N, C-alpha and C positions, 0 to 999 in steps of 0.2 A: 551512545545514541543508537536507537533501533534502526535497522535497515529501512529504506523507504517503502519496501513492499510489506512491511510488517507494522502492526499497530504500535504506536508509541505508548509505553506504560511508564509513568514517572514514579510510582510508589513501589517499594520493595515487595509489599504484600501482593500487589496486583501482578507483579512480574514473576515472583517465585512461588506464590501460594504458601502453603504450610509445609514446605519442603523440609525433609530431615536435615539437620544441620551438618551431619557427617557426609551426606550425599552432596550437599552444597559445597563442602570442602573439596570433593572430587572434581566438581565443576571448576572451582577456582584454580585447581592445579592442572587444568587442561586435559583431564583423562576422559572427558565426555565432550565431543565436539563435532564439528561439521563433517557430514558424510557418513556418520556412524549410524548403525542400526541398534536401537536401544529397546530392550524389553523390560517392563515392570511386571514381574511375575508374582501374582498375588497382590494386585494393584490397589485393592480396596476402592475407596471413592476417588482416587487419583491425586492424592495430596502431593505426590512427588512428580507429577506429570505436567503441571501448569507451565513451567519454564520450557520444558522440552517440547510441548505442543506449540508454544509460541515460536520456537525455532524452526523455520521452514526448511533449514538445511540439515535437520536430523530426522531420520526415519524412526517414528515412534510406534511401539507395539505394547500391548497390555493384555493381561489375562487374570481371571479370578474365578474361583469356584462358586461365588455368590452372584446369582443373576442380577440382583439389585445393584451390586457394585459395577457390574459390566454396563448396565443401563446408565448409571451415573457417569461413568467415564466416557461412554459414547456421547452423552449429552454435552459433557465438557469439551470433547473433541469437536463437536459441531460448532461450538461457540468460539474456540480458540484456533482450530485448524479445519476450517470448512474444506470438504473434499477428501479428508483422510479416509481411505477405504475402510468400510465397516469391519472387514475381516481382519484388520489390524488389532481389533479389540475382541478377544474371544472368551467365551464362557467355558472354562476347563480348569481342572485342578493342576497345581504346580507339577505334580509327579507324572502327569500324562499330557505333555504339551503336543500340540499339532503343528507347531512351527518346525521348519526344516532344521535338521542337524547342521551345526556350524554356520548358522545364518545370522548370528548376532555378534556385535562387537562388545556390547555391555548387557549384562543381566542384573537387574536390581531386585533384591529380596529384602524388603524392609518390614520387620516385625511380622514375619510369616513362619519361619522355621521352628519357632518355639511352640507352634500349634501342632507339631508332629504327634501322632498317636504313640509312637515308640521309636526305637532306634532304627528299625527297618524302614519305617515311613520317612524318617529324617534322611536316611541315606538315599532313598528313592527320590526325594525332592531335590537334594543336592546333585545327584547324578544326572537327573533330567535337565536341570539348568546348565550344568557343565557341558552336557552333550550339545546344547544349542550354541555354545560359544565357538567362534573361530579361533585359530591360533593368534595369540597376541591379545585375545579378548580379556575382559575383566568381569569377575563376579563380585558384586558389592552386596554384602549381607549384614544386616543389623538384627540381632536376636538376643533374647534373654539367655543369661548364663548364670552359673554359680560363682564365677570368678570374683573373689574379694568378699563374698558373704557365704562361704561354704557352710559354716556352722549354723546359719539361719534358715537353710533350706531343709524341708522335711520330705524325705522320700516317700512316694506313694506307689511306686512300682513302675516298671517299663521305662525307666529313665525320666519319669515325670516327678515333679516336686511341687509341694505347696510352698509358695513364696510368702514373705512377710506381709505383702500387700493383700493376701487372701486369695490370689489367683493360683490356678494350677497350670503348670507349663512343662514342656519337655525342655530340660536344661542341659547345656554342654559345659565342659570345662576346657581349660587350655589344652590339655593332653588330647582330648577328643578332636578339637579343631585342628591341631597340628597333625595328628594322625590322618585325618581326612584329607588335609592338604597334601601330605606326602603320598597317600594312596592314589589320589587323582593325578599326581605329577604336576601339581600347581606350585606357584611361588607366591609367598606373601608380598604384596606390593607395599603394605604398611605393616608395622607391628600390630598385633592385636591390641585394641584399645577398649577399655571397659569403663563405663560410667556407672558409679554406684549411687543410686537414688536412696537417700537416707531412709532406713527402716521400710523400704518398699521392694526394690528389685535391683538387679544388675543387668545392664545392656551392653553387649559387646559388638564392636564393629570388626568385621572379617572381610578383608579385601584381598582377593586372590587373582593372580594372572595365569593365563593359559599359555604356556611356553610353546 
């Protein structure tokens, strides 16, 4: 039952929007909760923010390099969280955040990192998000990978590949993610989990804690 101060929403779509199912899993396990500061880095139109904005006890932040996405999320926030400071939703790239270091408990990166131009850009985005996390914080990332369909990916240079679905993305493998986790001093909160979409792509969930 919704708290008295918050609108009652009886349908799941209305309550959670089109939230990523693996982010929903983190909510179910209590890893995102009351009192936390949560940033959706590369938020797009805000598909993962509906539930969080409805929770008045969670401080919500968002950023995106696309001004249209920022405008859409600000509009969503006006509807679901009137009074949320406009500066919580910023127009900026993932690799150059203006939020304070160690200011977030959770950073969400959903379907963003595979748009990296190359390995240097990928590392810059990850390092920037990691810098924003407090000790004990969590980085939740969902990104395209080659895991499970290595032979189907066609290298085009700079770590980018043409995938079976026809799109071109920067792809990681298990060794790359594990090496990055070790280099940052992070800890996997879950084993790497990869969903193989038949004849299209692989999507890996990478959940890392900051000790």
